[in-house]
N, C-alpha and C positions, 0 to 999 in steps of 0.2 A: 506479485499478485498471483492468483491462482491462473492456471490455464484453464480452458475449458475441457472438463474430464467427465468421462461417463460416469453415471451414477451407479454405485455398487450397491446392490439390495443387502440391507441389514447394517451395512458400513458406513455409507455416506448419506448426509442430509442435502436435500436439492433446494434450490430456489430459483427465481424466475430472472432473467435480466431485463433490461430496459427494452431490448428487442424480442422479448418473449420466449427466449431459448432457455431450456432448463440447464442450469449450471451447477456444479459442485462448488460451493463457495467455502465450506468449511467441513469436510467429511469427518466425521466423528463416530466412535463406536457407541452404539445404545446411548445416545445422548439425552433420550427422554428419562433415563433412568438415574442420570447424575445431575440433571438441571436442579438448580437451586429453587425453591418455592419463590412465588411471587412475593416481594416484600411489601411493606406498608405502603398504602396510597400516598400520594405526593404531599396531601395536606397534613398528614400524620408525620411523614419523614423529613420534609424540607422545612427547616426554619432558620432564622438568622444565625442562631449559634451553630447549626450544622454547617452552614455554607461558610460562617468564618474560620470555623475548625478545618474545612476542606482547604480553604485558602491558605491558612496557616501552614498545614502539612506540605502543601505545593511550595509555598514560598520557602519553608525549610529546606526541602529537598533541592529546589533549583539553585539555592545559594550556597551549596556544600562543595563548591569546586575551588576553594581557596580564594573566594571572593569574586570568582567570576561566575556569571550565571550560566548554569548547564541547560541544556535542552529540557523543556518540560516533558512529563509523559502523557502520552494519549493512547487511544484505542481505535482500531479500525473497526468500524461497527458491523462490517460485513459478516464478522464471526456470528452475529446474532440476526442474520437477515430476515428470519422468519418470526422474529418477534417486534413488536412496536417499539419505536424509538424511546418512548417515555418508559417502558418497561426496562429497556436496555440501560437507560441513564439511572435509574433508581437502582437497578442492580449494580452498577459501577460505584455509585455512591456509597453503597453498603459494603461492598465487597473489595473494592480497589481505591482506597481513599487518596492514593498518592496520584491518581490519574487526574489530569486537569483538563484534557481536550480530547475532541473526537475528530477522527477523518471518517468523512461520510460519503458513500456512494452515491452518485449523482448521473450516472450515464455510462455509455459503452457497454461493456459486459457487466459492469458491476450492478449488483441489485439495487434498486432506487427506492424501496419502501422507507428508508428513513429520510428521503429528500426528493420531494416532488418538483422537479426542476422546473417544468413548464409553469406550474402554478406559482411558485415561489418568484419567478421572474415578473409574471403578470399581475400579481396580488400583493400589494404593499401591506395589506392587513394580515395575509397569511406569513408573510415573511416575518412581521413583527411577532406573531403569536409564536411561530417556529422557533425563532431566537430566544423569545422569552421563557419557553420551556427549557430551553438549554442553560440559559445563565440562571434560571432560579435555582438549578442545583449545583450552582458553583462551577459549571463547565463552559468550555468555549469550543467553537469549530476551528481546528487547527489547518484543515485542508478539505477540499472537494476531491473527490477520486472519480475519474472518468476513464479508467483503464479499458482500452478497447484496441481498434484496429482501423484508423483512418485512411489507412493505405490500403485495406482489403480490395482483392480485385472484383469482388461482388459489389457493384456500385451502390446498391441499396444499404448494405452494412458500412462501407466507407462514409456514405453521405449522413446517415444516422450518426455514426460515432464523431465525425466532424463537427455536426451540429450541436451534439452533446458537449463536446470539448469547448466550443466557441460560447454556448450558452453557461457551462460552468463558470468560464471567465467572466462573463457579464454579471452572473450572479454574485460571484466572489467580490467584485466590485461594489454591488450594491450593498452587502452585508459586513464589508470590511474584513475579508479573508484574504491573506496574501500569498496563499500556496494553492495551486491545482496539482493533483499527482495524475499523472498519465502514462502511457506506453508510446513508444516511438512508432510502432506498429511494423507490419511486413507486407510488402506488395507482391505482386505475382513475379515469377520467375521470367517470364516472357511475355510478350502480347498475345492475348487470347487465353492465357491461364485463368482457370476459374478458382483456383485455391491460392493461398500465399505460399511463398517459397523461402524457407529460411536458408541463407547462403553463409552458413557458419564455417565452411572450410572450402578451399579452392585447390585442393590437391587432386581432383579427379578431373578428367577432361570435361565432363558435362557440369561440372561445378564452376570452372573457370570464368571470371567475369562477370558472373552473375551479380554480385554485390555492388560492383562498379556500375553497373547498368542500371540497378534500383536506384542508386545514390542519384546518379545523373536524371533519370527519368521521373522519379517519384518523390524521394525522400528530401532531397534539398530544395525542390520547388515547393512542396508542400509546407515542410517546417519552417522556410523562410517567410512564407506567408503568415503562418501562426505566429512566429516571433514578432512580426509587424502588428498584427493584430491585436496581441496581448498588450505590447507596449502602448499602443494607442488606447485600448479600452480600459486597462488597469496598469498604469505605469510601475506601481510597486509590487505587482505579482510576478511569482516565478512559477512557470510551468515546469513541474518537477518530473523528469523522464526517469522511470525505473530502469535500471540496467539489467535486463532481463533477456536470458536466452529466449529464442523464437521470435525476437523482433530485431530490428536493424541496429539497435544500441544495446549492447550486452557486456562492454568491458570499457576500459578507460580510452582505449584508441577510437572505438566508435562513437564513445560520448564526446571526446575533444572535438571530432568533427562535426557533430550536430550543434554542439554548443557554439561554435564559432558562427553559426547562422544567426544569431541573436542573443542579446543580454537577457531577454526574458527566459530563455532556456536555461534550466539548471537541472541538477540530479536528484533523484530519489536513492538514498543509499539503503540498500537491504543486503545486509552482510551474508544472509542465508545463501543467497545464488553465488556470491563469491566464495564461500565455503566449497559448495559442491563443485564448482568449475576449477577449483585448486588456486584461485587468486587470494591475495593477503588483504583483507578488508582494511587493515591499517595502512598499508600502502596505497589503496585506492583512495582512502580519505586524504591522505598526504598529497596525492597527485591531483585530485579533483579540487580540494581546497575549498575557497569561498564560492565555487560553483555548485557546491553541494547545499540543497536547501530544504531537505525533508530527509527523515530517516524512518525505516521500518524496522521494528524489532522483532526478529525471528532467527531461530537457531536451525542446525542442521545435525542430526544424529546419524552416523554411519554404521553400517553392519559389516564388519571386517571380513567374513566369510564370503558374503555375496559380492562385495566390492572386489575382492580378490579375483572372483571369477568373471564379473560383468562389467567392472568398471564404473565410471561416473555417469555414462550416457546410459539411460534406460527408459523404455516406452511405456511401462507398466505404472498403472496408477488406478486405485490403491491396491495393495498386497499386504499381506502379514509383513511385519516389520523385519523378520528374518529373511524374507524373501527379497526384499529391496537393497540396493548398495547403499541407499540413503533415504532419509524422509525428513521433511520439515518437522523441526521439534520446537518444544516450549523453550523460551530463553532460558539458559543456564542448563539444560540437559545435555547438550551437545559441547558447549565450551563453558568453563566454570566461571563463576561470579566475578573472579579477579579480572578475566579476559574481558568482560562486558564493562567494568569500571574503566578499564584502560581504554576501550573503544569510546564510551561516553566522554571521557577527557579529551581524546583526540577530535571528537566533532565539536567539542568546546573551544579547542585551541584553534582548529583550521578552518571552520565551515560557517556557513549561515543558516545551519539547521536549527530551529528553535523548538522542534518536537521530535521525539522518538516515539512513534505510534506503534503500539503492541499489534502485530497482524498475526493472529492466531490460525494457523494452518496445519497443526499438528492433527493427522488423521486418526490417531489412536487416544487422543485425550480430549474430552469436552472442553469447551472455552470457559465454562464455569470454573473448572479447575485450572486450566493453564494461563488464563490471563491474569488472575491475583498472583500465581506463582512467577510469572515473569514480570509484573510490576514490581515485586519484591526484590527480585535481583536487580532490577534496573535502579530501583530507588535506594539500593544499599549505599551507605557513605563511602567515599572513596578511601 
């Protein structure tokens, strides 16, 4: 998922989170010039033959792993946060026919323009209309995403993000969705702190013991409760936590620890973060195994010269690509299609991942270009 990032003039698009904060969901260069024109209205575009063709394409792709059903392709709609969901879906139908599913922002820091969580919870007719718009296009909802920080030391933020997470679980139960994507969060470093403290290293005196204290005082109590809540409200649901730096769960060791709190807790595998942290996504998939429930399709492109000077840790975003040690990239631009085929095969063999959702966060490529390109790479036969 994106971090909350400053919006750079002329370089990044902005959107508004559920809490009203301006966030950069998909910074792209001059996206207004690259955007595809709005395609034909639904009544002209969607027909039985079109839907049947889309299902046939999706079935052909999903069944192409030697008889084992591989994960379907999805799209994280946050890349189009400033466009109505119906327009986004029509664009997907026309430009990425192998995409069969959506991951939709529903709360936390995620923009919620595509999923009005409070309304959909209280209004059965609104739920039915929302789902009908999706299924009419041959699509489905793979996951609701509420990436946020329910452990935030600001009580108002923590309370809102916790409520969003729990409401997403409730909505998922009502609409038959079995994945909610989230972040584990990051609490204060000590009582009275007003900002989260990421304790990613304990080799300096002022960092020692912080992670353990956070785990005991905040992480374990909170996520034990969420695991129990999810199991009670929606027994088939997996709350898929993204292994994400800046939160208390960012690698296999930290995931193992939180997953032990309840069977409802699973992993969202995003190989891009493993690339830039020096981890091996294949090894992660093998280690996490059936505890992996969802996947984001996103690559990383390294800049050799800047990497040699600045290493993997870098506070700047966004900057021109030659100034950055690495940037999120379109699937296939950092690692070749053969690698991605092997990765999809590993997910098929070892995990409960049923969707690879393309998460477009390349700051220098518009989503209208990057998503079809990523889908083509991910849909290539093994």
